[in-house]
C-alpha positions as CSV (number, residue, x, y, z in Angstrom):
1,M,128.7,413.7,89.4
2,S,125.7,412.0,90.9
3,S,125.4,409.7,87.8
4,L,128.9,408.2,88.3
5,P,128.2,405.7,91.0
6,P,125.5,403.9,89.1
7,Q,127.7,403.6,86.0
8,T,130.5,402.0,88.0
9,V,128.3,399.8,90.1
10,A,126.0,398.5,87.3
11,P,128.7,396.4,85.5
12,T,129.8,394.8,88.8
13,T,126.2,394.0,89.6
14,A,125.6,392.4,86.2
15,A,128.8,390.3,86.5
16,T,127.8,389.2,90.0
17,G,124.3,388.2,88.7
18,S,125.7,386.3,85.8
19,A,128.1,384.4,88.1
20,A,125.3,383.6,90.5
21,L,123.2,382.3,87.6
22,R,125.9,380.0,86.4
23,V,126.3,378.6,90.0
24,V,122.6,378.0,90.2
25,R,122.5,376.3,86.8
26,I,125.2,373.9,88.1
27,L,123.8,373.4,91.6
28,L,120.2,372.7,90.6
29,P,120.9,369.5,88.6
30,L,123.2,368.3,91.3
31,L,120.5,368.8,93.9
32,V,117.9,367.0,91.8
33,L,120.4,364.1,91.4
34,A,121.1,363.9,95.1
35,A,117.4,363.9,95.9
36,G,116.7,361.2,93.3
37,L,119.5,359.0,94.7
38,A,118.3,359.6,98.3
39,V,114.7,358.5,97.3
40,W,116.1,355.5,95.5
41,E,118.2,354.4,98.5
42,L,115.2,354.8,100.9
43,V,112.8,352.9,98.6
44,V,115.3,350.0,98.4
45,R,116.0,349.9,102.1
46,L,112.4,350.4,103.4
47,N,111.0,347.7,101.1
48,N,114.0,345.3,101.5
49,I,114.3,344.9,97.7
50,P,117.0,342.3,96.9
51,P,120.0,343.5,94.9
52,Y,119.2,341.2,91.9
53,V,115.8,343.1,91.5
54,L,116.9,346.6,92.2
55,P,120.3,347.4,93.8
56,S,120.6,350.5,96.0
57,P,122.9,353.4,94.9
58,M,125.4,352.4,97.6
59,A,125.5,348.8,96.3
60,V,126.2,350.1,92.8
61,F,129.0,352.3,94.1
62,H,130.5,349.4,96.1
63,T,130.3,347.2,93.0
64,L,131.9,349.8,90.9
65,L,134.9,350.0,93.3
66,A,135.1,346.2,93.7
67,D,135.0,345.5,90.0
68,W,136.9,348.5,88.8
69,A,139.8,346.5,87.4
70,V,137.4,344.6,85.0
71,L,135.1,347.5,84.3
72,S,137.9,350.1,83.6
73,Q,139.5,347.7,81.1
74,S,136.2,347.3,79.3
75,L,135.6,351.0,79.4
76,L,138.9,351.7,77.7
77,T,138.0,349.1,75.0
78,T,134.7,350.8,74.3
79,L,136.2,354.3,74.3
80,L,138.9,353.2,71.9
81,T,136.3,351.8,69.5
82,T,134.2,354.9,69.9
83,L,137.2,357.1,69.1
84,E,138.2,355.1,66.0
85,G,134.6,355.2,64.7
86,F,134.2,358.9,65.4
87,V,137.5,359.9,63.8
88,A,136.7,357.8,60.7
89,A,133.2,359.4,60.5
90,A,134.6,362.9,61.0
91,V,137.2,362.5,58.2
92,G,134.9,360.7,55.8
93,G,131.8,362.9,56.4
94,I,133.6,366.2,56.1
95,A,135.6,365.0,53.1
96,L,132.5,363.8,51.2
97,A,130.6,367.0,52.1
98,L,133.5,369.0,50.6
99,L,133.2,366.9,47.4
100,F,129.5,367.5,47.4
101,S,130.0,371.2,47.6
102,Q,132.2,371.1,44.4
103,S,129.9,368.8,42.4
104,R,126.1,368.8,42.6
105,W,126.0,365.7,40.4
106,L,128.1,363.8,42.9
107,E,125.8,365.0,45.7
108,Y,122.7,363.9,43.8
109,S,124.3,360.5,43.1
110,L,125.6,359.6,46.6
111,F,123.5,361.5,49.2
112,P,120.5,359.2,48.9
113,Y,122.7,356.2,49.8
114,A,123.9,358.0,52.9
115,V,120.3,358.5,53.9
116,I,119.6,354.8,53.4
117,L,122.6,353.9,55.5
118,Q,121.4,356.3,58.2
119,V,117.8,355.0,58.4
120,T,118.8,351.3,58.4
121,P,119.1,350.1,62.1
122,V,122.7,349.4,63.0
123,I,121.5,346.4,65.0
124,A,120.4,344.8,61.7
125,I,123.7,345.6,60.0
126,A,126.1,344.5,62.8
127,P,125.5,340.7,62.3
128,L,126.3,341.0,58.6
129,L,129.5,343.0,59.3
130,L,130.6,340.4,61.8
131,I,130.3,337.7,59.2
132,Y,132.5,339.5,56.6
133,L,134.9,341.5,58.8
134,P,137.1,340.8,61.8
135,Q,135.3,341.5,65.0
136,Q,137.0,344.7,66.1
137,T,136.8,346.1,62.5
138,A,133.1,345.3,62.4
139,V,132.5,347.1,65.7
140,V,134.4,350.2,64.5
141,V,132.5,350.2,61.3
142,C,129.2,350.1,63.2
143,A,130.3,353.2,65.2
144,F,131.3,354.8,62.0
145,I,128.0,354.2,60.3
146,V,126.0,355.7,63.1
147,A,128.2,358.8,63.4
148,F,128.8,359.4,59.7
149,F,125.4,360.9,58.6
150,P,125.1,363.8,61.1
151,I,128.6,365.0,60.2
152,L,127.9,364.7,56.4
153,S,124.5,366.3,56.6
154,N,125.5,369.2,58.8
155,T,128.6,369.9,56.8
156,T,126.7,369.8,53.5
157,L,124.1,372.1,55.0
158,G,126.7,374.5,56.2
159,L,128.6,374.6,52.9
160,S,125.4,375.3,51.0
161,S,124.2,378.0,53.5
162,V,126.7,380.7,52.5
163,D,125.4,384.2,52.1
164,R,124.5,384.8,48.4
165,N,125.8,388.4,48.5
166,L,129.2,387.3,49.8
167,L,129.3,384.5,47.3
168,G,128.6,387.0,44.5
169,L,131.3,389.3,45.8
170,F,133.8,386.5,45.7
171,Q,132.8,385.8,42.1
172,L,132.9,389.5,41.2
173,Y,136.6,389.6,42.3
174,G,137.4,386.5,40.4
175,A,138.1,384.2,43.4
176,S,138.8,380.6,42.4
177,R,136.7,377.7,43.7
178,L,139.4,376.7,46.1
179,Q,139.7,380.3,47.4
180,T,135.9,380.5,47.8
181,L,135.9,377.2,49.7
182,R,138.8,378.2,52.0
183,F,137.9,381.7,52.8
184,L,134.1,381.8,52.6
185,K,132.4,378.4,52.6
186,L,134.5,376.6,55.3
187,P,134.4,379.5,57.8
188,S,130.6,379.8,57.3
189,A,130.1,376.1,57.7
190,L,132.3,375.7,60.8
191,P,129.4,376.1,63.3
192,Y,127.4,373.5,61.4
193,I,130.4,371.1,61.3
194,L,131.0,371.5,65.0
195,G,127.4,370.9,65.7
196,G,127.5,367.7,63.6
197,L,130.6,366.6,65.6
198,R,128.8,367.1,68.9
199,I,125.9,364.9,67.7
200,A,128.2,362.3,66.2
201,G,130.3,361.9,69.4
202,G,127.4,360.4,71.4
203,L,126.1,358.4,68.4
204,S,129.5,356.8,67.9
205,L,129.4,355.6,71.5
206,I,125.9,354.2,70.8
207,G,127.1,352.4,67.7
208,A,130.0,350.9,69.5
209,V,127.8,349.6,72.3
210,V,125.2,348.1,69.8
211,A,128.0,346.4,67.9
212,E,129.6,345.0,71.0
213,I,126.3,343.5,72.1
214,A,125.9,341.9,68.7
215,A,129.4,340.6,68.8
216,G,128.8,339.2,72.3
217,T,132.3,337.6,72.7
218,A,134.1,337.4,76.0
219,G,137.8,337.9,76.7
220,A,140.2,340.6,77.8
221,G,139.1,342.9,74.9
222,S,135.4,342.8,75.9
223,G,133.7,346.2,76.0
224,L,131.2,347.6,78.5
225,A,128.3,346.4,76.4
226,Y,129.4,342.8,76.9
227,R,129.8,343.3,80.6
228,I,126.2,344.6,80.8
229,A,124.9,341.6,78.9
230,E,127.0,339.2,81.0
231,S,125.8,340.8,84.2
232,G,122.2,340.3,83.1
233,Y,122.7,336.6,82.4
234,R,124.3,336.1,85.8
235,L,121.7,338.3,87.6
236,N,124.6,340.5,88.8
237,I,122.4,343.6,88.6
238,P,124.7,345.9,90.7
239,R,127.5,345.3,88.1
240,M,125.0,346.0,85.3
241,F,124.1,349.4,86.9
242,A,127.8,350.2,87.4
243,A,128.6,349.5,83.8
244,L,125.6,351.6,82.7
245,L,126.8,354.4,85.0
246,L,130.3,354.3,83.3
247,L,128.7,354.4,79.8
248,S,126.6,357.4,80.8
249,L,129.6,359.3,82.3
250,A,131.6,358.5,79.1
251,G,128.8,359.9,76.9
252,I,128.6,363.1,79.1
253,V,132.4,363.5,79.0
254,I,132.5,363.1,75.2
255,Y,129.7,365.6,74.7
256,G,131.3,368.0,77.1
257,L,134.7,367.9,75.4
258,L,133.2,368.4,72.0
259,A,131.0,371.3,73.3
260,L,134.0,372.9,74.9
261,T,136.0,372.6,71.7
262,S,133.2,374.2,69.7
263,H,133.0,377.0,72.2
264,L,136.7,377.7,72.1
265,V,136.8,377.7,68.3
266,L,133.7,380.0,67.9
267,R,133.9,382.2,71.0
268,R,135.7,385.1,69.3
269,W,133.4,385.6,66.3
270,H,130.2,383.5,66.2
271,E,127.0,384.7,67.8
272,S,126.2,381.3,69.5
273,A,129.4,381.5,71.5
274,L,129.4,385.3,72.0
275,G,126.0,385.0,73.7
276,K,127.4,382.6,76.2
277,E,130.3,384.9,77.0
278,S,127.9,387.8,77.7
């Protein structure tokens, strides 16, 4: 009877410790951020640094509120471009990887060109695309190019990393290539695919920003990248910092949503998600 209390208390203690650890992991970055902002504010105020050299965090926050109408519209434009490029890269990368898994000759023929496309700086490609394509289409294509290779590469790796014993078992039972792909290769490759999507989400935002800077046109449809360049030309540095803040927050939200999606898909069966649950 004396051993019962430890058995009942131990799980509760472990759960409490795990919850406390999660709270600490959230609070520590927030405390570091708050300390950094406080030091930044003090340095600007004590040294009387003008806003066109280095704005204080409060100046950036006030500018964000004052210019919210313009910046929010630009943010929506950039996010729409990012989404279009990301969706195109996801569909194209996964579809091409599936074709590669069915034909090695096709993989040997086309994969080197995907590598060349990846290692060529998008800032060098964007001006050419802007010559031959409409502006918005060119911007989306740039976002697609940057995000395409991680999805293709990870999906191809996942489809070729199937357990040989399971593959032999499927062949022994006479499974067709479609059945092997559906019931073995795709489930095995799913963690790789989701990992590629997480990487591609942020890269598509980078591609959209680079293309918007290369386009450099004003108007109602201008993205945040143009607002950053415009603010630099006009020495409106607080607005530049506010636009950069919005871009950073957008990237964090994109990554967080994709990471959450990956966790929800894998949490019931894959070790990477099961470890987080425990």
